[in-house]
Backbone as JSON, one array per atom type, in Angstrom:
{
  "sequence": "XXXXXXXXXXXXXXXXXXXXXXXXXXXXXXXXXXXXXXXXXXXXXXXXXXXXXXXXXXXXXXXXXXXXXXXXXXXXXXXXXXXXXXXXXXXXXXXXXXXXXXXXXXXXXXXXXXXXXXXXXXXXXXXXXXXXXXXXXXXXXXXXXXXXXXXXXXXXXXXXXXXXXXXXXXXXXXXXXXXXXXXXXXXXXXXXXXXXXXXXXXXXXXXXXXXXXXXXXXXXXXXXXXXXXXXXXXXXXXXXXXXXXXXXXXXXXXXXXXXXXXXXXXXXXXXXXXXXXXXXXXXXXXXXXXXX",
  "N": [[4.46, -10.75, 14.87], [3.39, -12.94, 16.42], [2.21, -14.23, 14.4], [4.26, -14.91, 12.63], [5.83, -17.63, 10.18], [7.83, -20.64, 9.41], [10.05, -22.07, 7.43], [9.35, -25.39, 6.93], [7.62, -26.03, 9.15], [4.62, -27.6, 10.62], [1.22, -27.94, 9.1], [-0.91, -27.54, 11.53], [0.76, -27.2, 13.53], [0.06, -25.19, 16.55], [2.05, -23.74, 17.96], [3.99, -20.19, 18.13], [6.09, -19.34, 14.76], [8.21, -17.99, 15.03], [9.53, -18.76, 17.89], [9.28, -21.8, 17.15], [11.69, -21.66, 15.34], [13.79, -20.63, 16.91], [13.76, -22.89, 18.44], [14.36, -25.0, 17.1], [16.82, -24.3, 16.59], [18.55, -24.5, 18.61], [18.89, -26.97, 19.46], [21.03, -27.67, 18.04], [22.64, -26.52, 19.79], [25.11, -26.24, 22.07], [24.55, -25.68, 25.78], [26.17, -24.25, 27.68], [27.26, -22.54, 24.88], [25.26, -21.21, 24.93], [24.44, -19.79, 27.26], [26.34, -18.55, 27.22], [25.85, -16.6, 25.11], [22.71, -15.36, 25.58], [24.17, -13.81, 27.72], [25.64, -12.11, 26.3], [24.02, -10.87, 24.49], [22.24, -9.48, 26.9], [23.62, -7.56, 27.06], [22.56, -5.71, 25.35], [23.25, -2.71, 23.9], [21.84, -1.66, 22.45], [19.23, -2.49, 22.3], [18.07, -4.07, 24.85], [16.35, -4.93, 26.64], [14.69, -6.79, 24.69], [17.35, -8.64, 24.61], [17.37, -9.61, 26.69], [15.17, -10.69, 27.1], [15.22, -13.03, 24.25], [17.43, -14.29, 25.3], [16.6, -15.04, 28.04], [14.41, -17.01, 26.79], [16.21, -19.11, 25.2], [17.52, -20.24, 26.88], [15.54, -21.19, 29.01], [14.18, -23.13, 26.71], [16.2, -25.07, 26.32], [16.47, -25.92, 29.14], [14.54, -27.35, 32.24], [13.59, -26.52, 34.31], [13.81, -23.01, 35.42], [15.42, -19.59, 36.38], [12.89, -20.32, 39.2], [11.0, -20.89, 38.13], [8.72, -22.85, 36.36], [10.44, -23.99, 32.67], [8.22, -23.96, 30.54], [6.51, -22.17, 31.36], [8.17, -20.07, 31.51], [8.9, -19.07, 29.29], [6.39, -18.98, 27.89], [5.58, -16.47, 29.34], [7.26, -14.97, 28.32], [7.18, -15.24, 25.34], [4.64, -13.64, 25.44], [5.29, -11.34, 25.75], [7.1, -10.32, 23.92], [4.91, -10.36, 21.57], [2.93, -8.22, 22.31], [1.73, -7.9, 24.53], [0.59, -6.55, 27.4], [2.73, -6.89, 30.54], [2.59, -7.08, 33.75], [4.07, -5.92, 36.79], [5.36, -7.82, 38.47], [5.68, -9.91, 36.46], [7.36, -8.84, 34.88], [10.0, -8.66, 36.37], [10.04, -11.04, 36.87], [11.01, -12.02, 34.21], [13.04, -10.06, 34.16], [13.04, -7.56, 32.6], [12.79, -3.48, 31.83], [10.26, -2.65, 30.2], [6.9, -2.53, 29.13], [6.2, -4.1, 25.14], [5.53, -1.38, 22.75], [3.87, 1.48, 20.81], [6.37, 2.93, 20.62], [8.12, 1.25, 21.04], [8.57, -0.12, 19.34], [9.63, -0.66, 16.85], [12.26, -1.0, 17.29], [12.07, -3.59, 18.46], [11.35, -5.12, 15.97], [13.55, -4.91, 14.46], [15.96, -5.44, 15.91], [14.76, -8.51, 15.61], [15.1, -8.66, 13.48], [17.84, -9.18, 12.93], [18.26, -11.3, 14.61], [16.87, -13.63, 13.61], [18.92, -13.64, 11.63], [21.17, -14.85, 13.03], [19.97, -16.77, 14.03], [20.39, -18.84, 11.69], [18.98, -18.16, 9.49], [18.06, -16.85, 5.89], [16.44, -13.98, 6.13], [13.82, -12.62, 6.35], [10.25, -11.72, 5.41], [7.76, -9.6, 5.08], [4.22, -9.39, 4.92], [1.87, -6.82, 4.1], [-1.05, -6.7, 4.02], [-4.0, -5.43, 2.3], [-4.01, -2.6, 2.18], [-5.35, -0.09, 1.58], [-7.38, -0.21, 3.46], [-7.08, 2.31, 5.35], [-7.42, 4.85, 3.52], [-10.22, 4.59, 3.49], [-11.27, 2.99, 5.6], [-11.03, 4.56, 7.98], [-10.67, 7.83, 10.16], [-9.88, 11.17, 8.63], [-7.7, 12.16, 10.52], [-6.5, 9.34, 11.23], [-5.96, 8.27, 8.83], [-3.64, 10.49, 8.27], [-1.79, 9.81, 10.51], [-1.19, 6.68, 10.46], [0.07, 6.7, 7.77], [2.32, 8.3, 8.23], [3.53, 6.27, 10.14], [3.89, 4.7, 8.37], [5.75, 5.2, 6.3], [7.72, 5.01, 7.85], [7.99, 2.5, 8.76], [8.69, 2.2, 6.07], [11.33, 3.71, 5.97], [13.09, 2.09, 7.51], [13.42, -0.49, 6.4], [15.7, 0.02, 4.42], [17.7, 0.04, 6.44], [18.08, -2.61, 7.44], [18.82, -5.5, 6.01], [18.36, -7.74, 5.97], [15.42, -8.06, 6.54], [12.31, -7.71, 4.54], [9.99, -6.07, 3.25], [6.31, -6.32, 2.38], [3.7, -4.51, 0.67], [0.56, -4.73, -0.14], [-2.37, -3.88, -1.87], [-5.22, -2.31, -3.25], [-5.15, -0.95, -6.82], [-5.95, 1.86, -6.51], [-4.89, 3.0, -4.5], [-2.26, 3.41, -4.95], [-2.26, 5.49, -5.99], [-3.13, 8.85, -6.85], [-5.23, 9.63, -5.06], [-4.13, 8.47, -2.67], [-1.53, 7.38, -1.86], [-0.51, 9.68, -2.95], [-1.68, 11.66, -1.68], [0.39, 12.4, 0.32], [3.31, 13.09, 0.55], [5.66, 12.72, 1.27], [5.39, 9.49, 1.46], [4.47, 8.76, -0.71], [6.67, 9.44, -2.3], [8.69, 7.41, -1.6], [7.45, 5.06, -1.94], [6.63, 4.77, -4.57], [9.26, 4.78, -6.1], [9.8, 2.48, -5.23], [10.13, -0.79, -6.02], [6.87, -1.89, -7.98], [4.34, -3.95, -8.9], [1.37, -5.0, -10.85], [-1.2, -6.22, -11.03], [-3.36, -8.94, -13.04], [-6.31, -8.36, -14.15], [-9.22, -9.71, -13.54], [-10.43, -12.54, -15.0], [-13.47, -13.3, -17.14], [-13.88, -16.42, -16.86], [-12.43, -16.49, -14.6], [-13.84, -15.38, -12.65], [-15.91, -17.3, -12.87], [-15.27, -19.64, -12.14], [-14.69, -18.62, -9.11], [-17.18, -18.03, -8.18], [-17.88, -20.78, -8.45], [-16.06, -22.0, -6.58], [-16.59, -20.69, -4.05], [-19.38, -21.57, -3.67], [-18.91, -24.27, -3.31], [-16.92, -24.08, -1.05], [-19.41, -22.84, 1.0], [-20.52, -24.62, 1.02], [-19.48, -26.42, 2.39], [-19.02, -25.57, 4.72], [-21.59, -25.1, 5.78], [-23.06, -28.08, 5.72], [-25.72, -28.86, 6.9], [-27.32, -27.67, 5.36], [-29.16, -27.4, 2.29], [-29.38, -26.25, -0.86], [-31.17, -25.16, -3.58], [-30.95, -26.36, -6.74], [-28.37, -24.8, -8.06], [-26.61, -24.26, -9.96], [-26.68, -23.44, -12.32], [-27.19, -21.02, -12.57], [-24.94, -19.61, -11.55], [-23.12, -19.36, -13.21], [-24.44, -17.73, -14.5], [-24.56, -14.95, -12.94], [-22.1, -15.01, -12.51], [-21.26, -13.69, -14.88], [-22.77, -11.32, -14.74], [-22.08, -9.53, -12.86], [-18.98, -9.71, -13.88], [-19.18, -8.01, -16.18], [-20.93, -5.73, -15.02], [-19.36, -4.61, -12.99], [-16.23, -4.62, -13.7], [-12.96, -6.05, -12.94], [-13.33, -5.61, -9.97], [-13.89, -7.75, -8.24], [-14.14, -8.12, -5.69], [-16.38, -7.11, -5.36], [-18.56, -9.12, -6.33], [-17.54, -11.36, -4.67], [-18.51, -10.27, -2.41], [-21.4, -10.33, -2.83], [-22.82, -13.12, -3.29], [-21.77, -14.78, -1.41], [-23.68, -13.19, 0.38], [-26.05, -13.62, -1.06], [-26.17, -16.64, -0.83], [-26.61, -16.46, 1.89], [-29.49, -15.32, 2.06], [-30.87, -17.31, 1.06], [-30.19, -19.52, 2.46], [-31.2, -18.8, 5.15], [-33.94, -18.38, 3.87], [-34.99, -15.9, 3.15], [-35.21, -15.28, 0.62], [-36.8, -16.23, -2.14], [-35.41, -17.5, -4.37], [-32.39, -18.21, -6.34], [-31.21, -16.2, -8.11], [-32.64, -13.9, -7.3], [-31.91, -13.34, -5.39], [-29.38, -12.55, -5.46], [-29.22, -10.51, -7.46], [-30.38, -8.7, -5.7], [-28.3, -8.23, -3.57], [-26.33, -8.03, -5.18], [-26.62, -5.13, -6.38], [-27.17, -3.96, -3.49], [-24.28, -4.28, -2.74], [-22.54, -2.63, -4.4], [-23.92, 0.09, -3.78], [-22.99, 0.36, -1.48], [-20.18, 0.4, -2.02], [-20.03, 2.53, -3.35], [-20.81, 4.94, -1.8], [-19.06, 4.56, -0.26], [-16.84, 5.54, -2.0], [-18.01, 7.63, -1.87], [-17.06, 9.14, 0.27], [-14.72, 9.44, 0.53]],
  "CA": [[4.95, -12.13, 15.21], [2.58, -14.27, 16.42], [1.53, -15.38, 12.69], [5.45, -15.45, 11.77], [5.9, -18.46, 9.87], [8.63, -20.83, 8.84], [10.05, -23.6, 6.6], [8.98, -26.78, 7.8], [6.42, -26.19, 10.24], [3.83, -28.33, 10.04], [0.08, -26.95, 9.24], [-1.29, -27.7, 12.81], [1.31, -26.09, 14.58], [-0.26, -24.37, 16.91], [3.18, -22.97, 17.8], [4.59, -19.37, 16.58], [6.85, -20.03, 13.71], [9.15, -17.65, 15.71], [9.48, -20.12, 18.62], [9.7, -22.78, 16.31], [12.67, -21.38, 14.47], [14.52, -21.14, 17.88], [14.17, -24.62, 19.05], [15.29, -26.39, 16.31], [18.21, -23.56, 16.8], [19.02, -24.89, 20.56], [18.7, -27.95, 19.31], [22.75, -27.43, 17.76], [24.04, -25.64, 20.11], [25.08, -26.78, 23.57], [24.19, -25.39, 27.1], [27.53, -23.21, 27.21], [26.99, -21.45, 24.2], [23.99, -20.21, 24.85], [24.55, -19.21, 28.38], [27.4, -17.01, 26.72], [25.45, -15.89, 23.82], [22.54, -15.2, 26.85], [24.78, -12.9, 28.56], [25.87, -10.37, 25.52], [22.42, -10.04, 23.8], [21.28, -8.85, 27.5], [23.93, -6.04, 27.54], [23.14, -4.95, 24.17], [23.1, -1.15, 24.32], [20.87, -1.01, 21.36], [17.66, -2.99, 22.92], [19.07, -4.62, 26.13], [15.36, -5.95, 26.83], [14.77, -8.04, 23.81], [18.28, -9.35, 24.85], [17.32, -10.28, 27.99], [14.15, -12.28, 26.78], [15.89, -13.81, 23.77], [18.46, -15.34, 26.45], [15.33, -16.53, 28.49], [13.86, -18.5, 26.24], [16.82, -19.93, 25.23], [17.84, -21.16, 28.31], [14.48, -21.73, 28.93], [14.11, -24.27, 26.15], [17.16, -26.21, 27.06], [15.87, -26.6, 31.16], [13.1, -28.11, 32.93], [12.97, -25.02, 35.36], [14.96, -21.56, 35.28], [14.67, -18.58, 37.6], [12.53, -20.58, 40.02], [9.35, -21.12, 37.74], [8.45, -24.4, 34.77], [10.5, -23.31, 31.71], [7.38, -23.76, 29.98], [6.1, -20.58, 32.3], [8.92, -19.17, 31.33], [8.6, -19.67, 27.38], [5.05, -18.54, 27.69], [5.94, -14.77, 29.21], [8.8, -14.7, 27.07], [6.64, -15.36, 24.02], [3.56, -12.58, 25.45], [5.82, -10.03, 25.87], [6.93, -10.57, 22.32], [3.55, -10.28, 21.2], [3.22, -6.5, 22.72], [1.08, -8.17, 25.63], [1.35, -5.96, 28.52], [2.82, -7.2, 31.36], [2.31, -6.76, 35.26], [5.41, -5.38, 37.47], [5.64, -8.93, 38.74], [6.2, -10.63, 35.55], [8.31, -7.95, 34.18], [10.09, -8.75, 37.23], [10.86, -12.25, 36.32], [11.82, -11.5, 32.66], [14.26, -9.34, 34.27], [12.51, -6.31, 31.31], [11.81, -2.68, 31.76], [9.14, -2.13, 29.9], [6.55, -3.88, 27.68], [6.42, -3.49, 23.71], [4.4, 0.05, 22.77], [4.03, 1.99, 19.56], [7.31, 3.77, 21.19], [9.68, 0.98, 20.37], [7.98, -1.91, 18.59], [10.42, -0.82, 15.51], [13.53, -1.63, 17.85], [11.52, -4.89, 18.32], [11.46, -5.67, 14.69], [15.09, -4.32, 13.88], [16.12, -6.8, 16.64], [14.18, -9.52, 15.76], [15.15, -9.06, 11.94], [19.38, -9.2, 13.63], [18.86, -12.63, 15.55], [16.85, -13.96, 12.3], [20.57, -13.84, 10.61], [21.9, -15.28, 13.74], [19.8, -18.38, 14.37], [20.43, -19.91, 10.5], [18.1, -17.94, 8.33], [18.85, -15.73, 5.09], [15.63, -13.53, 6.44], [12.37, -12.67, 6.35], [9.15, -11.34, 4.27], [6.48, -9.26, 6.11], [3.89, -9.37, 4.03], [1.22, -6.11, 4.84], [-2.42, -6.67, 3.05], [-5.2, -4.68, 2.5], [-3.3, -0.78, 2.67], [-6.67, 0.58, 0.93], [-8.2, 0.49, 4.14], [-6.14, 2.99, 5.69], [-8.22, 5.63, 2.92], [-11.57, 3.8, 3.53], [-11.95, 2.82, 7.26], [-10.02, 5.53, 8.95], [-10.74, 8.89, 9.77], [-8.71, 11.81, 8.0], [-6.38, 12.6, 11.49], [-5.95, 8.24, 11.36], [-5.6, 8.15, 8.01], [-2.29, 11.0, 8.64], [-0.84, 9.59, 12.08], [-1.54, 5.69, 9.75], [0.93, 6.85, 6.66], [3.41, 8.27, 8.77], [3.84, 4.63, 10.35], [3.33, 3.65, 7.36], [6.69, 5.74, 5.8], [9.04, 5.02, 8.61], [8.23, 1.29, 8.39], [9.93, 1.37, 4.9], [12.38, 4.13, 5.72], [13.72, 1.25, 8.34], [13.71, -1.18, 5.56], [17.12, 0.3, 4.34], [18.63, -0.62, 7.32], [17.98, -4.08, 7.71], [18.99, -5.98, 4.72], [17.24, -8.92, 6.22], [14.13, -7.99, 5.87], [11.31, -7.35, 3.06], [7.87, -5.27, 3.19], [5.58, -6.47, 0.93], [2.69, -4.15, 0.83], [-0.68, -5.61, -1.05], [-3.74, -2.91, -1.51], [-5.72, -1.73, -4.99], [-4.51, 0.56, -7.48], [-5.65, 3.79, -5.7], [-4.0, 3.1, -2.8], [-0.78, 3.76, -5.26], [-2.48, 6.8, -6.7], [-3.18, 10.73, -6.22], [-5.96, 9.28, -3.89], [-4.25, 7.11, -2.06], [-0.33, 7.48, -0.76], [-0.64, 11.06, -3.05], [-2.24, 12.65, -0.48], [1.31, 12.37, 1.54], [4.49, 13.28, -0.25], [7.15, 11.57, 1.75], [5.34, 8.54, 1.06], [4.37, 8.25, -2.37], [8.88, 9.16, -2.96], [8.93, 5.81, -1.24], [6.19, 3.81, -2.43], [6.81, 4.81, -6.47], [10.49, 4.55, -5.59], [9.62, 0.54, -4.76], [8.94, -1.48, -7.62], [5.57, -1.88, -8.09], [3.94, -5.2, -9.6], [0.64, -4.82, -11.05], [-1.98, -8.11, -10.97], [-4.12, -8.42, -14.07], [-7.68, -7.63, -13.87], [-9.73, -10.94, -13.62], [-11.27, -13.12, -16.89], [-14.84, -13.73, -16.77], [-13.67, -17.62, -16.45], [-11.61, -16.76, -13.41], [-14.68, -14.81, -11.99], [-17.14, -18.44, -12.83], [-14.48, -20.09, -10.94], [-14.58, -18.24, -7.92], [-18.37, -18.67, -8.2], [-18.01, -22.15, -7.95], [-15.21, -22.58, -5.16], [-17.32, -19.92, -3.08], [-20.18, -22.41, -3.4], [-18.13, -25.43, -2.24], [-16.97, -23.52, 0.87], [-20.32, -23.15, 1.87], [-21.9, -26.15, 1.46], [-18.48, -27.76, 3.22], [-19.39, -24.65, 6.02], [-23.47, -25.48, 6.46], [-23.65, -29.11, 5.65], [-26.81, -29.27, 6.57], [-28.43, -26.97, 3.94], [-30.14, -28.29, 1.52], [-29.52, -25.28, -1.85], [-31.62, -25.47, -4.78], [-29.95, -26.77, -8.19], [-28.01, -23.33, -8.66], [-25.1, -24.51, -10.45], [-26.36, -22.84, -13.72], [-27.36, -19.57, -12.67], [-23.57, -19.21, -10.5], [-22.14, -18.77, -14.79], [-25.14, -16.37, -15.04], [-24.43, -14.22, -12.62], [-20.4, -14.3, -12.43], [-20.98, -13.29, -15.7], [-23.33, -9.68, -14.8], [-21.04, -9.07, -11.98], [-18.17, -9.42, -14.73], [-19.96, -7.09, -17.46], [-21.19, -4.59, -14.66], [-18.29, -4.14, -12.51], [-15.09, -5.33, -14.22], [-11.74, -5.27, -12.05], [-14.01, -5.6, -9.04], [-14.51, -9.24, -7.88], [-15.17, -8.32, -4.05], [-18.32, -7.17, -5.18], [-19.11, -10.75, -6.44], [-17.92, -12.34, -3.42], [-19.89, -10.22, -1.1], [-23.43, -10.56, -3.12], [-22.5, -14.47, -3.56], [-22.48, -14.92, -0.15], [-24.99, -12.97, 1.1], [-27.52, -14.26, -1.28], [-26.35, -18.06, -0.16], [-27.4, -16.3, 3.29], [-30.76, -15.31, 1.96], [-31.49, -18.97, 0.89], [-30.28, -20.95, 3.92], [-32.58, -18.17, 5.96], [-35.17, -18.33, 3.53], [-35.54, -15.08, 3.06], [-35.24, -15.1, -0.63], [-37.32, -18.16, -2.95], [-34.76, -17.65, -5.65], [-30.69, -17.52, -5.96], [-31.13, -14.99, -9.17], [-33.47, -12.15, -7.18], [-30.86, -13.05, -4.28], [-27.76, -12.09, -6.43], [-29.53, -9.24, -8.36], [-30.11, -7.67, -4.78], [-26.91, -8.27, -2.9], [-24.88, -6.74, -6.2], [-26.91, -3.78, -6.31], [-25.71, -3.49, -2.2], [-22.83, -4.17, -2.63], [-22.43, -1.56, -5.3], [-24.47, 1.08, -3.15], [-22.08, 0.24, -0.21], [-19.38, 0.32, -2.55], [-20.61, 4.19, -4.03], [-20.6, 5.35, -0.58], [-17.39, 4.4, 0.44], [-16.14, 6.35, -2.81], [-17.77, 9.69, -1.84], [-16.34, 9.48, 1.47], [-12.96, 9.48, -0.03]],
  "C": [[4.39, -13.56, 15.95], [2.26, -15.07, 15.18], [2.88, -15.08, 12.02], [5.48, -17.34, 11.45], [7.22, -18.87, 8.86], [9.16, -21.9, 8.27], [9.8, -24.79, 7.47], [8.57, -27.07, 8.64], [5.5, -26.93, 9.9], [1.93, -27.46, 9.93], [-0.51, -26.53, 10.58], [-0.79, -27.63, 13.63], [0.68, -25.15, 15.2], [0.69, -23.22, 17.8], [3.48, -21.27, 16.57], [5.45, -19.4, 15.6], [8.38, -19.62, 14.32], [9.93, -18.63, 16.83], [9.82, -21.67, 18.18], [10.79, -22.87, 16.02], [13.72, -21.41, 15.65], [14.21, -22.62, 18.74], [14.48, -25.2, 18.24], [16.76, -25.6, 16.39], [19.05, -24.34, 17.7], [19.16, -25.75, 20.38], [20.54, -28.37, 18.85], [22.82, -27.05, 18.18], [23.72, -26.04, 21.53], [25.09, -25.54, 24.14], [25.58, -24.51, 26.87], [27.44, -22.74, 26.12], [25.95, -20.77, 24.61], [23.81, -19.71, 25.58], [25.08, -18.02, 27.83], [26.67, -16.34, 25.88], [23.93, -15.04, 24.58], [22.86, -13.87, 27.3], [24.96, -11.26, 27.78], [24.56, -10.02, 25.08], [21.69, -9.96, 25.05], [22.3, -7.24, 27.64], [24.31, -5.59, 25.57], [22.14, -3.42, 24.26], [21.54, -0.71, 23.39], [18.99, -1.75, 21.59], [17.79, -4.12, 23.73], [17.77, -5.63, 26.38], [15.11, -7.35, 25.82], [15.81, -9.2, 24.3], [18.28, -10.35, 25.61], [16.14, -11.41, 27.83], [14.37, -12.81, 25.94], [16.44, -15.15, 25.13], [17.41, -15.94, 27.49], [15.0, -17.45, 28.3], [14.59, -18.92, 25.28], [16.95, -20.78, 26.18], [16.86, -21.81, 28.72], [14.23, -23.22, 28.17], [15.05, -25.18, 26.31], [16.81, -26.59, 28.55], [14.45, -26.62, 31.1], [12.55, -26.77, 33.48], [14.27, -24.4, 34.78], [13.96, -20.2, 35.53], [13.39, -18.81, 38.61], [11.42, -20.53, 39.4], [9.37, -22.25, 36.43], [9.05, -23.52, 33.69], [8.69, -23.32, 30.75], [6.63, -22.18, 30.17], [6.69, -19.58, 31.45], [9.02, -18.83, 29.88], [7.3, -18.74, 26.79], [5.35, -16.81, 28.35], [6.2, -14.61, 28.0], [8.15, -14.11, 25.58], [5.04, -14.21, 24.11], [3.92, -11.2, 25.71], [6.33, -9.45, 24.54], [5.41, -10.17, 21.5], [3.19, -8.79, 21.5], [1.89, -7.43, 23.89], [1.39, -7.41, 26.61], [1.1, -7.0, 30.03], [2.65, -6.84, 32.56], [3.97, -6.41, 35.65], [6.29, -6.95, 37.69], [6.28, -9.92, 37.66], [7.52, -10.01, 34.96], [9.53, -8.3, 34.97], [11.23, -10.11, 37.05], [11.53, -12.11, 34.85], [12.66, -10.37, 32.5], [14.08, -8.03, 33.02], [12.29, -5.04, 32.34], [10.81, -2.02, 31.56], [8.57, -3.32, 28.57], [6.81, -2.88, 25.97], [5.31, -2.43, 23.39], [4.98, 0.42, 21.5], [5.6, 2.5, 19.63], [8.49, 3.1, 20.73], [9.36, -0.53, 19.83], [9.25, -1.68, 17.06], [11.54, -1.37, 15.87], [13.34, -2.9, 17.85], [11.83, -5.24, 17.09], [12.97, -5.21, 14.07], [15.96, -5.37, 14.96], [15.97, -8.22, 16.57], [14.84, -10.31, 14.03], [16.59, -9.31, 12.03], [19.8, -11.04, 13.97], [18.04, -13.79, 14.51], [18.39, -14.95, 11.78], [20.9, -14.77, 11.92], [21.47, -16.96, 13.85], [19.78, -19.31, 12.85], [19.9, -19.32, 9.49], [18.39, -16.79, 7.24], [17.78, -14.27, 5.28], [14.72, -13.48, 6.49], [11.96, -11.41, 5.78], [8.16, -11.1, 5.2], [5.29, -8.79, 4.85], [2.22, -8.43, 4.83], [0.15, -6.27, 3.7], [-3.42, -5.59, 3.49], [-5.23, -2.79, 3.07], [-4.4, -0.47, 2.44], [-7.03, 0.98, 2.39], [-8.2, 1.68, 5.4], [-7.44, 4.2, 4.6], [-9.94, 5.5, 2.91], [-12.38, 3.42, 4.54], [-11.63, 3.43, 8.22], [-10.47, 7.31, 8.73], [-9.59, 10.29, 9.14], [-7.29, 12.25, 9.41], [-5.83, 10.61, 11.33], [-5.43, 7.87, 10.53], [-3.68, 8.77, 8.01], [-1.62, 9.98, 9.58], [-0.41, 7.26, 11.34], [-0.28, 5.57, 8.59], [1.52, 7.2, 7.29], [3.99, 7.31, 9.6], [4.54, 4.26, 9.39], [5.54, 4.24, 6.51], [7.56, 5.32, 6.94], [9.2, 3.51, 9.14], [9.57, 1.08, 7.46], [11.45, 2.6, 5.02], [13.74, 2.95, 6.35], [14.37, 0.02, 8.31], [15.43, -1.29, 5.27], [17.96, -0.16, 5.45], [18.97, -1.38, 7.79], [18.12, -4.79, 6.36], [19.06, -7.43, 4.8], [16.08, -9.13, 6.53], [13.75, -7.13, 4.82], [10.15, -7.01, 3.58], [7.85, -5.65, 1.97], [4.24, -5.46, 0.71], [1.54, -4.44, -0.14], [-1.83, -4.51, -1.12], [-4.35, -2.88, -3.73], [-4.69, -0.35, -5.56], [-4.37, 1.58, -6.93], [-5.14, 4.28, -4.66], [-2.06, 3.99, -3.3], [-1.23, 5.24, -6.24], [-2.15, 7.97, -5.93], [-3.7, 10.42, -5.12], [-6.08, 8.9, -3.19], [-2.86, 7.83, -1.57], [0.06, 8.86, -1.76], [-0.76, 11.39, -2.41], [-0.63, 13.09, 0.47], [2.87, 12.12, 0.83], [5.6, 12.43, 0.04], [6.75, 10.35, 1.56], [5.22, 8.26, 0.48], [5.82, 8.4, -2.55], [9.05, 8.47, -2.41], [8.85, 4.92, -1.71], [6.98, 3.78, -4.41], [8.6, 4.71, -6.93], [10.59, 3.11, -5.6], [9.35, -0.48, -6.11], [7.65, -2.21, -6.94], [4.66, -2.98, -9.43], [2.28, -5.26, -9.62], [-0.62, -6.23, -11.45], [-3.14, -7.52, -12.06], [-5.55, -8.82, -13.77], [-8.0, -9.67, -14.16], [-10.74, -11.41, -14.49], [-12.82, -13.44, -16.4], [-14.74, -15.81, -16.71], [-12.98, -17.59, -14.82], [-12.85, -16.61, -12.56], [-15.85, -16.34, -12.04], [-16.16, -19.14, -11.98], [-14.39, -20.3, -9.31], [-16.34, -18.1, -7.19], [-18.28, -20.06, -7.47], [-17.5, -22.76, -6.84], [-15.91, -21.96, -3.85], [-18.42, -20.93, -2.83], [-20.47, -23.81, -2.77], [-17.84, -25.28, -1.25], [-17.82, -23.61, 1.18], [-21.28, -23.73, 1.88], [-20.86, -26.73, 2.46], [-18.85, -26.87, 4.4], [-21.05, -24.62, 6.81], [-23.59, -27.13, 5.63], [-24.89, -29.43, 5.54], [-27.91, -28.33, 5.55], [-28.22, -27.65, 2.88], [-30.15, -27.21, 0.45], [-30.36, -25.7, -2.67], [-30.42, -25.72, -5.89], [-29.51, -25.14, -8.81], [-26.6, -22.81, -9.68], [-24.96, -23.5, -11.62], [-26.28, -21.51, -13.61], [-25.88, -19.11, -11.97], [-23.29, -18.63, -11.7], [-22.91, -17.46, -14.75], [-24.38, -15.22, -14.04], [-23.02, -13.83, -12.05], [-20.69, -13.18, -14.03], [-21.79, -11.38, -15.85], [-22.12, -9.52, -14.02], [-19.49, -8.9, -12.99], [-18.23, -8.16, -15.99], [-19.72, -6.21, -16.45], [-19.94, -4.02, -13.76], [-16.99, -5.04, -12.49], [-14.16, -4.83, -13.06], [-12.15, -4.88, -10.51], [-14.79, -6.77, -8.08], [-14.97, -9.47, -6.4], [-16.47, -7.95, -3.58], [-19.26, -8.88, -5.86], [-19.35, -11.49, -5.63], [-18.75, -12.46, -1.8], [-21.41, -10.44, -1.53], [-23.49, -12.19, -3.3], [-23.36, -14.69, -1.76], [-23.7, -14.35, 1.03], [-26.33, -13.68, 0.58], [-27.43, -15.97, -1.2], [-27.0, -17.79, 1.13], [-28.93, -16.31, 3.58], [-31.09, -16.27, 1.62], [-31.63, -19.67, 2.18], [-31.16, -19.99, 4.69], [-33.84, -18.04, 5.22], [-35.92, -17.13, 3.41], [-35.45, -14.17, 1.4], [-36.15, -16.16, -1.17], [-36.55, -18.3, -3.5], [-33.59, -17.02, -5.49], [-30.59, -15.99, -6.97], [-31.4, -13.87, -8.48], [-32.58, -11.97, -5.95], [-29.84, -11.95, -4.89], [-28.24, -10.85, -6.22], [-29.77, -8.06, -6.77], [-29.41, -7.41, -4.06], [-26.14, -7.23, -3.59], [-25.75, -5.53, -5.85], [-26.57, -3.01, -4.76], [-25.25, -3.23, -1.84], [-22.26, -2.66, -2.9], [-22.9, -0.31, -4.58], [-23.38, 1.43, -2.15], [-20.47, 0.63, -0.89], [-18.96, 1.76, -2.69], [-20.05, 5.07, -3.18], [-19.14, 5.66, 0.07], [-16.4, 5.61, -0.47], [-16.28, 7.78, -2.38], [-17.89, 10.13, -0.77], [-15.41, 9.71, 1.4], [-13.06, 10.77, -0.14]]
}
């Protein structure tokens, strides 16, 4: 919710997208309508706490003060609750809610939000969950099982909410027998969905990654006066593409580490720094594979 974006948001707008969407919608509604809606939502038997939060939010947007406190403070408290922050008893009393958001009621919040997005004029919302392979590479077996179970329940909710679409991004291994295949209930749901496989990057794209990463690094460290390495960048991209096709992360991590070594003067030339970094990146990748 903290990272939710909506169309029309300015790039530098630091407010949460959900708040921006509600504010725009409230501008089109009169106070009488909003107060009536707030009362109706607070009686929502499915998730009345969310109804109370939404009611507080829309009225605070329209008023300069609300419930004895400044409206900006009320809006802040409402958003903190939506973000899953732990509020103390006095703060919950101000909001008139019974509990904080936890893993036990988070799916209720998702459902309530999806319905509300429709209510305020949007066709729906898209949730992108990236780097799902972290479940098999960074978590313990117990944590993996718990994460897979949560993922299965999340996917099950999708069928109940026509306004909500989930997109999971991961490596091919995640969708194989080594990934979701270890958990049959999850595999059945994943393989029944639409899976779009991206093409393996070609040599020209590896070279473009190298050039752009070098440009970004120079912007990040303007005081760094690097040696002329444009010519060896292409050669490095060629080595990474030839030895490790389909693994651009090894190229990226090796390049950044090489730039660091040159900047910190722990290496004399880029070529030797890159060869060392690439070998180290491959070793780390193999260690993770053996751990699986």
